[in-house]
N, C-alpha and C positions, 0 to 999 in steps of 0.2 A: 441164758440154757433155750436152747429149741429142740420141744421134745417131736419124737417121731412117731410116726402114723400106729406102731406098735400101744405103744406106750400109751396113746389116744383111746384106742379101742379097750385096753385095758381100766383104762377109768371109769368111773361111776358116772349117773348122770349129772349129779352135785359137784363132784369132782371138777367135769367136765365146766359145768354153770363157772366157777370159781376159776379154772383157767383161762376160759374164753371173755372174763371177764377183765384179767388181769392185762390179756393179751391186745385185744381189741378196743374194750373201755364199754362203757354205758352212755345213751340216753343222757341229755339234757333235760329232755321234753316226755311227759306220762304221753301215751300212742294214743291216745284220742286227745280233740280239745277238752273234751267235758264228759261229764258221765252219762249225756243221753248216744256217744259213742257215734258220732254221725261224720266227725270229718278228722282224720290222721295228722301227725303233728307234721307237717312239712321241713320243719326246721330238722328233725332227725335224720332226714335222710345221710347216706354216705354209701351211695351208689356208685356214685364215681371210684368208689376208692374199693369194689365189690364186695363191701357188706350191706348185710341186711339184719334185720330185728327179726329175735326169737325172743316168745314170750317164755319168762321163766316159770311162770303156773299152767305152762299147758301139757304136765305130766300130771295135772291135777285135773285139769278141763279143757276140752277140745277147739280150737279154732278161734282162739282169742282176738286174731286180729281182723275178724268176719264182725261185721257191724251187729249184724243180729245174733249172733252168739255172744258174743261182748258184754250185751246188755243184760242175757242171761245170768252172767258169774258176779262177782263181787269185786267193784271198782278197781280196788287196788290191785289186781292182776293187770293193768293197765298203766300202773306208776312206773315213773322212770325207773326206779328201783328196782322193778320185776323184770324188766328190759336185759338184752345183750345185744349187741353186734356179734355177728359170725359171717364168715363168706357160706355157700349155699353147701358146698363140701363138711365143713362143719355142723352147718343147718342139720343137713342129712345125718352126720352122726348123732348129732341130742335128737333126733326123733327115732332113730334106729333103736337107742339107748333107753325113749318112752318106748317103746315097742318091746323089746328085750326084760326092762321091770314089770309093764303087764300081763307078759306070757306068763311070768314068775307067778304071780298073783292068781292067775287063772288057772293053772296046773292043777290046784288040788280042785275046783270045782269042773272039771274038763269042755268049761267053754274056753271060745278064741276069741282075742281079740282083737278089732277092726285095727286093720293095715291102712295106711294113709290119713289119719287123721293128724 
């Protein structure tokens, strides 16, 4: 069954993650080779298929693919089970959902979440 864009827009972040895991799969290896986060696992690359990796926990921690930022957060976020393959539009949609959910949290405080993280 193919889901059309309007149905994807109605899904929550968690529902989209589940859908993309079923659709595109997950990497076999952790994002970084070690907890020092010095080098990315090249064996996970599926760019020839038009897929990139999204960190599922980016709705909790920003910039998890950045070596510097990754070191400041739990290494569990870098584990293969916390990653999903997505194409560029799916990746954008996930970050839109993160932003929408952040907006809902900030409505009560009058603050605005940062866009583009």
